[in-house]
Each structure stands twice: as C-alpha cells, then as structure tokens.
Z-matrix of the N, CA and C atoms (Angstrom, degrees):
N
C 1 1.439
C 2 1.532 1 107.83
N 3 1.322 2 116.77 1 133.29
C 4 1.464 3 121.64 2 179.82
C 5 1.522 4 109.05 3 -122.19
N 6 1.313 5 116.20 4 87.38
C 7 1.458 6 121.02 5 179.42
C 8 1.521 7 108.77 6 -77.08
N 9 1.321 8 116.20 7 132.42
C 10 1.463 9 121.64 8 -177.43
C 11 1.526 10 110.10 9 -78.45
N 12 1.324 11 116.21 10 133.68
C 13 1.455 12 121.66 11 173.42
C 14 1.532 13 106.59 12 -76.33
N 15 1.316 14 118.04 13 119.02
C 16 1.469 15 122.63 14 -176.14
C 17 1.520 16 112.41 15 -58.49
N 18 1.308 17 117.73 16 -25.52
C 19 1.463 18 120.89 17 178.44
C 20 1.521 19 111.03 18 -61.83
N 21 1.321 20 117.47 19 -26.87
C 22 1.464 21 121.66 20 -177.52
C 23 1.529 22 113.32 21 -83.53
N 24 1.341 23 118.50 22 -11.69
C 25 1.459 24 122.29 23 -178.11
C 26 1.527 25 108.49 24 -81.32
N 27 1.338 26 116.84 25 124.62
C 28 1.461 27 122.05 26 -174.97
C 29 1.514 28 112.49 27 -124.35
N 30 1.333 29 114.97 28 151.79
C 31 1.460 30 123.06 29 168.01
C 32 1.516 31 106.16 30 -105.77
N 33 1.319 32 116.55 31 131.82
C 34 1.460 33 120.61 32 176.58
C 35 1.522 34 108.78 33 -127.78
N 36 1.338 35 115.68 34 134.53
C 37 1.460 36 122.46 35 174.51
C 38 1.517 37 105.84 36 -109.16
N 39 1.309 38 116.83 37 115.73
C 40 1.459 39 121.80 38 -177.42
C 41 1.523 40 107.88 39 -92.67
N 42 1.332 41 115.45 40 88.04
C 43 1.460 42 121.33 41 -176.50
C 44 1.515 43 108.92 42 -148.25
N 45 1.330 44 115.84 43 -179.71
C 46 1.451 45 121.56 44 175.26
C 47 1.515 46 108.23 45 -116.88
N 48 1.338 47 116.42 46 124.56
C 49 1.456 48 122.60 47 178.98
C 50 1.516 49 107.72 48 -115.74
N 51 1.334 50 117.29 49 121.96
C 52 1.467 51 122.16 50 -178.91
C 53 1.526 52 111.36 51 52.01
N 54 1.313 53 116.90 52 40.04
C 55 1.454 54 121.91 53 177.55
C 56 1.513 55 115.40 54 79.13
N 57 1.345 56 117.20 55 1.51
C 58 1.465 57 121.02 56 -177.99
C 59 1.526 58 109.45 57 -113.31
N 60 1.342 59 117.72 58 126.47
C 61 1.471 60 118.50 59 176.90
C 62 1.529 61 110.14 60 -60.66
N 63 1.313 62 116.43 61 136.03
C 64 1.465 63 120.86 62 179.81
C 65 1.515 64 109.43 63 -120.51
N 66 1.280 65 115.43 64 163.05
C 67 1.454 66 119.41 65 -176.74
C 68 1.523 67 108.44 66 -148.14
N 69 1.303 68 117.12 67 -100.22
C 70 1.463 69 122.74 68 -175.08
C 71 1.530 70 111.96 69 -67.92
N 72 1.335 71 117.14 70 140.81
C 73 1.465 72 121.19 71 175.58
C 74 1.522 73 109.45 72 -71.31
N 75 1.328 74 116.84 73 134.14
C 76 1.466 75 121.34 74 -175.90
C 77 1.526 76 110.99 75 -77.43
N 78 1.312 77 117.43 76 142.25
C 79 1.470 78 125.26 77 176.30
C 80 1.535 79 112.93 78 53.13
N 81 1.314 80 117.69 79 35.89
C 82 1.466 81 121.16 80 179.66
C 83 1.526 82 110.82 81 -64.29
N 84 1.330 83 115.76 82 140.61
C 85 1.462 84 120.71 83 177.51
C 86 1.524 85 112.02 84 -116.35
N 87 1.326 86 117.20 85 -17.53
C 88 1.465 87 119.73 86 176.33
C 89 1.519 88 109.82 87 -153.76
N 90 1.315 89 115.42 88 155.78
C 91 1.462 90 122.27 89 179.26
C 92 1.521 91 107.66 90 -145.44
N 93 1.335 92 115.95 91 138.16
C 94 1.458 93 120.01 92 -177.05
C 95 1.524 94 110.61 93 -141.13
N 96 1.315 95 115.67 94 137.67
C 97 1.465 96 123.32 95 173.58
C 98 1.518 97 107.08 96 -121.59
N 99 1.323 98 116.57 97 126.81
C 100 1.458 99 121.39 98 179.30
C 101 1.529 100 108.70 99 -124.17
N 102 1.333 101 116.75 100 125.71
C 103 1.462 102 122.47 101 177.75
C 104 1.522 103 107.54 102 -118.61
N 105 1.329 104 116.32 103 129.23
C 106 1.470 105 120.99 104 -176.15
C 107 1.521 106 111.47 105 -120.93
N 108 1.313 107 115.35 106 150.38
C 109 1.470 108 122.87 107 175.47
C 110 1.522 109 107.86 108 -125.47
N 111 1.339 110 117.10 109 114.10
C 112 1.460 111 120.54 110 174.73
C 113 1.529 112 109.08 111 -77.85
N 114 1.309 113 115.29 112 155.30
C 115 1.465 114 120.58 113 177.19
C 116 1.521 115 109.94 114 -117.77
N 117 1.324 116 115.54 115 147.41
C 118 1.469 117 121.77 116 175.11
C 119 1.520 118 107.60 117 -106.92
N 120 1.302 119 115.72 118 124.27
C 121 1.457 120 120.24 119 179.32
C 122 1.525 121 109.38 120 -64.98
N 123 1.328 122 117.08 121 125.91
C 124 1.470 123 121.41 122 178.19
C 125 1.530 124 111.15 123 -123.46
N 126 1.331 125 114.68 124 25.69
C 127 1.462 126 120.16 125 179.65
C 128 1.528 127 109.48 126 -69.51
N 129 1.326 128 115.53 127 138.28
C 130 1.458 129 119.88 128 177.23
C 131 1.528 130 109.23 129 -128.17
N 132 1.295 131 116.28 130 176.52
C 133 1.464 132 120.41 131 179.37
C 134 1.525 133 111.42 132 -66.18
N 135 1.315 134 117.33 133 -20.01
C 136 1.462 135 119.83 134 179.47
C 137 1.536 136 112.42 135 -96.73
N 138 1.336 137 117.65 136 16.23
C 139 1.472 138 121.58 137 -178.86
C 140 1.518 139 112.72 138 -82.58
N 141 1.325 140 117.67 139 -0.16
C 142 1.458 141 121.04 140 177.28
C 143 1.523 142 113.91 141 64.23
N 144 1.322 143 117.58 142 30.62
C 145 1.455 144 120.99 143 177.68
C 146 1.519 145 113.60 144 82.62
N 147 1.324 146 117.62 145 4.78
C 148 1.461 147 121.05 146 178.47
C 149 1.521 148 109.90 147 -105.29
N 150 1.315 149 115.64 148 143.73
C 151 1.458 150 120.22 149 177.04
C 152 1.521 151 109.32 150 -83.06
N 153 1.323 152 115.96 151 136.25
C 154 1.456 153 123.00 152 174.85
C 155 1.522 154 108.56 153 -119.79
N 156 1.328 155 116.07 154 147.09
C 157 1.460 156 121.29 155 -178.36
C 158 1.514 157 110.92 156 -133.48
N 159 1.312 158 114.65 157 155.57
C 160 1.461 159 122.86 158 170.61
C 161 1.527 160 107.48 159 -122.90
N 162 1.316 161 115.80 160 152.98
C 163 1.463 162 120.16 161 179.53
C 164 1.523 163 110.22 162 -64.20
N 165 1.319 164 115.38 163 141.01
C 166 1.459 165 121.99 164 178.14
C 167 1.521 166 110.24 165 -119.29
N 168 1.302 167 115.84 166 -142.03
C 169 1.458 168 121.91 167 -177.42
C 170 1.528 169 112.01 168 -72.70
N 171 1.323 170 115.60 169 146.38
C 172 1.461 171 121.66 170 172.48
C 173 1.524 172 108.34 171 -109.82
N 174 1.313 173 116.06 172 150.00
C 175 1.456 174 120.93 173 177.80
C 176 1.522 175 109.02 174 -147.16
N 177 1.332 176 115.62 175 165.85
C 178 1.457 177 120.15 176 179.18
C 179 1.522 178 110.09 177 -148.89
N 180 1.324 179 114.01 178 156.62
C 181 1.460 180 121.06 179 179.82
C 182 1.533 181 108.55 180 -146.85
N 183 1.308 182 115.81 181 143.00
C 184 1.464 183 122.42 182 173.92
C 185 1.516 184 107.07 183 -116.69
N 186 1.333 185 115.95 184 135.89
C 187 1.460 186 120.05 185 176.55
C 188 1.518 187 109.05 186 -140.80
N 189 1.317 188 114.91 187 161.14
C 190 1.449 189 119.19 188 179.97
C 191 1.516 190 111.68 189 -163.90
N 192 1.312 191 115.19 190 168.26
C 193 1.456 192 123.02 191 179.13
C 194 1.521 193 107.94 192 -133.30
N 195 1.340 194 115.54 193 159.66
C 196 1.452 195 119.81 194 177.07
C 197 1.509 196 110.96 195 -167.54
N 198 1.319 197 115.55 196 176.57
C 199 1.457 198 121.44 197 177.33
C 200 1.524 199 109.42 198 -86.85
N 201 1.331 200 116.23 199 137.72
C 202 1.459 201 122.21 200 -179.92
C 203 1.522 202 109.64 201 -69.63
N 204 1.323 203 116.00 202 132.48
C 205 1.455 204 123.37 203 175.04
C 206 1.521 205 106.33 204 -146.99
N 207 1.341 206 116.50 205 110.19
C 208 1.464 207 120.41 206 -177.30
C 209 1.520 208 112.90 207 -88.56
N 210 1.317 209 117.57 208 -11.35
C 211 1.458 210 118.33 209 -170.35
C 212 1.509 211 114.62 210 -112.78
N 213 1.319 212 118.08 211 -52.33
C 214 1.471 213 118.15 212 -172.67
C 215 1.515 214 111.10 213 -80.66
N 216 1.287 215 113.36 214 146.33
C 217 1.456 216 120.90 215 176.19
C 218 1.516 217 106.14 216 -155.31
N 219 1.285 218 116.09 217 129.14
C 220 1.453 219 119.19 218 175.69
C 221 1.515 220 107.87 219 -103.42
N 222 1.285 221 116.65 220 166.68
C 223 1.450 222 121.74 221 -179.01
C 224 1.529 223 110.36 222 -52.34
N 225 1.314 224 115.91 223 124.13
C 226 1.453 225 120.12 224 176.45
C 227 1.511 226 115.47 225 84.80
N 228 1.351 227 118.55 226 9.66
C 229 1.461 228 120.13 227 177.19
C 230 1.520 229 109.94 228 -118.94
N 231 1.322 230 116.31 229 159.85
C 232 1.460 231 122.03 230 178.14
C 233 1.519 232 108.76 231 -117.14
N 234 1.353 233 117.28 232 120.09
C 235 1.457 234 118.39 233 176.15
C 236 1.524 235 109.55 234 -82.96
N 237 1.320 236 116.87 235 175.27
C 238 1.461 237 121.32 236 -173.45
C 239 1.517 238 111.88 237 -63.93
N 240 1.331 239 117.88 238 -39.56
C 241 1.467 240 120.89 239 178.80
C 242 1.527 241 110.77 240 -61.22
N 243 1.327 242 116.80 241 -39.03
C 244 1.459 243 120.36 242 178.74
C 245 1.528 244 111.35 243 -67.00
N 246 1.336 245 116.58 244 -38.04
C 247 1.464 246 119.41 245 177.59
C 248 1.527 247 111.04 246 -65.34
N 249 1.344 248 116.79 247 -41.74
C 250 1.472 249 120.32 248 177.42
C 251 1.526 250 109.41 249 -62.65
N 252 1.326 251 116.30 250 -45.23
C 253 1.461 252 120.11 251 177.98
C 254 1.516 253 111.62 252 -58.25
N 255 1.306 254 116.56 253 -41.53
C 256 1.459 255 120.62 254 178.96
C 257 1.525 256 110.61 255 -62.84
N 258 1.345 257 116.45 256 -40.87
C 259 1.462 258 121.29 257 -179.35
C 260 1.532 259 110.91 258 -66.61
N 261 1.345 260 117.47 259 -35.19
C 262 1.462 261 121.26 260 -176.05
C 263 1.524 262 113.51 261 -85.81
N 264 1.307 263 117.36 262 -25.54
C 265 1.458 264 120.90 263 -178.77
C 266 1.519 265 111.02 264 -75.58
N 267 1.301 266 115.31 265 165.91
C 268 1.465 267 119.75 266 179.20
C 269 1.521 268 111.92 267 -62.94
N 270 1.357 269 116.76 268 -19.80
C 271 1.462 270 118.96 269 179.10
C 272 1.518 271 111.77 270 -61.80
N 273 1.341 272 116.71 271 -23.00
C 274 1.461 273 120.02 272 -177.93
C 275 1.523 274 110.87 273 -59.14
N 276 1.329 275 116.32 274 -22.97
C 277 1.463 276 120.18 275 178.76
C 278 1.524 277 111.66 276 -82.37
N 279 1.314 278 116.81 277 -3.82
C 280 1.459 279 121.12 278 -176.50
C 281 1.527 280 110.77 279 -98.89
N 282 1.297 281 115.09 280 147.71
C 283 1.463 282 121.38 281 174.64
C 284 1.524 283 108.82 282 -72.30
N 285 1.327 284 116.24 283 141.09
C 286 1.464 285 121.61 284 176.64
C 287 1.525 286 108.53 285 -120.51
N 288 1.307 287 116.06 286 156.47
C 289 1.459 288 121.19 287 173.54
C 290 1.520 289 108.02 288 -86.96
N 291 1.326 290 116.71 289 130.81
C 292 1.459 291 121.18 290 178.47
C 293 1.524 292 108.79 291 -126.91
N 294 1.321 293 114.65 292 154.84
C 295 1.455 294 119.11 293 174.38
C 296 1.520 295 109.01 294 -136.89
N 297 1.323 296 114.84 295 154.04
C 298 1.450 297 122.95 296 -177.13
C 299 1.516 298 107.65 297 -140.60
N 300 1.302 299 116.83 298 134.66
C 301 1.456 300 118.68 299 173.49
C 302 1.503 301 113.29 300 138.72
N 303 1.316 302 113.91 301 -163.54
C 304 1.449 303 123.17 302 -178.65
C 305 1.521 304 107.14 303 -127.21
N 306 1.316 305 116.91 304 150.98
C 307 1.456 306 122.35 305 -177.47
C 308 1.528 307 111.38 306 -41.00
N 309 1.325 308 115.63 307 126.34
C 310 1.463 309 120.80 308 -179.63
C 311 1.518 310 113.13 309 93.92
N 312 1.327 311 117.83 310 -18.79
C 313 1.474 312 123.19 311 178.60
C 314 1.521 313 108.76 312 -137.19
N 315 1.317 314 115.77 313 72.69
C 316 1.463 315 122.14 314 -177.05
C 317 1.522 316 109.06 315 -109.75
N 318 1.334 317 115.88 316 135.62
C 319 1.460 318 122.75 317 175.51
C 320 1.518 319 107.26 318 -115.12
N 321 1.335 320 116.73 319 132.65
C 322 1.453 321 121.36 320 -171.86
C 323 1.519 322 110.83 321 -135.04
N 324 1.336 323 115.64 322 148.48
C 325 1.451 324 120.47 323 176.52
C 326 1.513 325 111.04 324 -173.77
N 327 1.314 326 115.71 325 175.12
C 328 1.460 327 121.86 326 176.83
C 329 1.521 328 109.73 327 -86.98
N 330 1.338 329 116.29 328 143.06
C 331 1.468 330 120.20 329 -177.97
C 332 1.524 331 110.40 330 -152.00
N 333 1.319 332 114.58 331 163.93
C 334 1.460 333 121.96 332 172.99
C 335 1.512 334 108.47 333 -111.54
N 336 1.331 335 116.81 334 136.86
C 337 1.457 336 122.31 335 174.53
C 338 1.524 337 106.61 336 -73.22
N 339 1.344 338 117.08 337 111.02
C 340 1.468 339 120.60 338 -173.63
C 341 1.515 340 113.94 339 -100.99
N 342 1.331 341 118.18 340 -22.79
C 343 1.464 342 118.10 341 176.99
C 344 1.517 343 111.10 342 -158.58
N 345 1.318 344 113.99 343 149.34
C 346 1.458 345 123.11 344 174.51
C 347 1.517 346 106.00 345 -145.01
N 348 1.318 347 117.02 346 122.28
C 349 1.460 348 120.06 347 179.19
C 350 1.520 349 109.67 348 -131.25
N 351 1.329 350 115.27 349 151.24
C 352 1.454 351 121.87 350 179.08
C 353 1.519 352 108.06 351 -124.51
N 354 1.329 353 116.27 352 132.03
C 355 1.470 354 123.25 353 175.93
C 356 1.510 355 108.12 354 -113.47
N 357 1.335 356 115.99 355 134.63
C 358 1.464 357 120.65 356 -180.00
C 359 1.522 358 108.48 357 -140.92
N 360 1.331 359 117.27 358 84.79
C 361 1.458 360 122.89 359 179.15
C 362 1.524 361 111.63 360 -81.86
N 363 1.294 362 116.24 361 160.83
C 364 1.462 363 122.06 362 179.66
C 365 1.526 364 109.78 363 -61.66
N 366 1.327 365 115.95 364 127.91
C 367 1.467 366 123.50 365 177.85
C 368 1.535 367 113.16 366 55.92
N 369 1.332 368 116.16 367 32.35
C 370 1.461 369 121.50 368 176.22
C 371 1.518 370 109.17 369 -125.38
N 372 1.317 371 116.22 370 159.73
C 373 1.457 372 119.82 371 172.95
C 374 1.519 373 108.79 372 -67.44
N 375 1.332 374 117.34 373 135.36
C 376 1.458 375 120.89 374 174.40
C 377 1.527 376 107.87 375 -73.03
N 378 1.319 377 115.99 376 135.94
C 379 1.458 378 121.10 377 -177.85
C 380 1.527 379 110.41 378 -128.76
N 381 1.329 380 115.20 379 158.38
C 382 1.462 381 120.48 380 173.52
C 383 1.518 382 109.26 381 -122.70
N 384 1.329 383 115.00 382 156.50
C 385 1.466 384 122.39 383 172.58
C 386 1.516 385 107.14 384 -129.21
N 387 1.312 386 115.99 385 141.29
C 388 1.460 387 121.36 386 -178.53
C 389 1.522 388 109.17 387 -133.86
N 390 1.335 389 116.26 388 143.43
C 391 1.467 390 121.44 389 176.59
C 392 1.516 391 109.36 390 -132.55
N 393 1.317 392 115.02 391 139.55
C 394 1.464 393 122.20 392 176.89
C 395 1.512 394 108.26 393 -129.93
N 396 1.324 395 116.72 394 127.02
C 397 1.461 396 122.49 395 -179.63
C 398 1.522 397 109.06 396 -97.95
N 399 1.334 398 116.26 397 124.60
C 400 1.451 399 121.78 398 -179.18
C 401 1.520 400 112.36 399 -62.11
N 402 1.324 401 115.57 400 147.04
C 403 1.457 402 122.47 401 177.49
C 404 1.531 403 106.95 402 -127.40
N 405 1.327 404 115.51 403 96.85
C 406 1.460 405 119.84 404 -174.08
C 407 1.520 406 110.09 405 94.32
N 408 1.318 407 116.92 406 -164.71
C 409 1.471 408 120.27 407 -174.34
C 410 1.525 409 113.31 408 -76.46
N 411 1.315 410 115.25 409 156.36
C 412 1.457 411 122.80 410 168.39
C 413 1.523 412 105.43 411 -111.82
N 414 1.314 413 116.36 412 139.13
C 415 1.464 414 119.02 413 -174.12
C 416 1.522 415 111.24 414 -137.97
N 417 1.329 416 115.17 415 152.13
C 418 1.461 417 121.51 416 176.13
C 419 1.522 418 108.50 417 -71.12
N 420 1.308 419 115.76 418 140.21
C 421 1.479 420 121.11 419 -179.35
C 422 1.505 421 109.80 420 -111.18
C-alpha cells in the first residue's frame, strides 16, 4: 500500500503573472480536487415507482488555501500579491492551465480563476483561499 503524503500534493497554475511565469501556489496549506457527475432524470410512468437516471454533464473544480505572503516569491511560485494582480488584470478573463496532484499522478486541464479571498483575523496568520472552475475535461498526465 502506498498512501500519499498530503504535503506532496500541489496545485499549480501555469500562467504568467506580471510578466513572470508562475507555477506552484506559495505557502499552500491545503489542496482539493472535486469532480462531479450530474444525472438526468429518466423516470417514466412505466418505472414502477422507482427513479431512473442517465449520466449527464461532468464538471470539476480545484481549490486551495495558504498563508498570505505579499513579498517573497521563489522561482516558479506565485505570492499573494501576484494572485490578486492576476485576478484584477484582464488575464483573469482568460483560461489558464492548472494541475493537481503529486509526481507521477498529475491531473491537468483548463480552468478559470473564479475566486480569491483573504482572511486576516486578530492575532492569527493571514490566509488566502483560491478556487478554479474547470473548463472542459481534466485528464491524467
């Protein structure tokens, strides 16, 4: 059995922020991938009182949280200021390539950055949350 260490699971946004290529989210504390399957009701009068369904649309979303850092950025990471800039710039209307996973098990697809929020409670670490809504399929790489 090879249980994955959650610390190794990363979200990467393959885009350019302020002219600098970005990749991994800086100071990430959590990462989540959600894949959904809608159902189409196919119940008829001859279903004998039971509901029947057919597969409908599929969708996916990636979200994550991290510690706010407006200043430091290492090669290939995006700090909080860069994420805010990306959200405010016209690029926010553009689809970006994102990936989720750990080396050897990466899922990739096109997505739109749909939300970015920052929480700053009294005497607490400031944190950010980010959500990306998939556009089309997500696939193993």
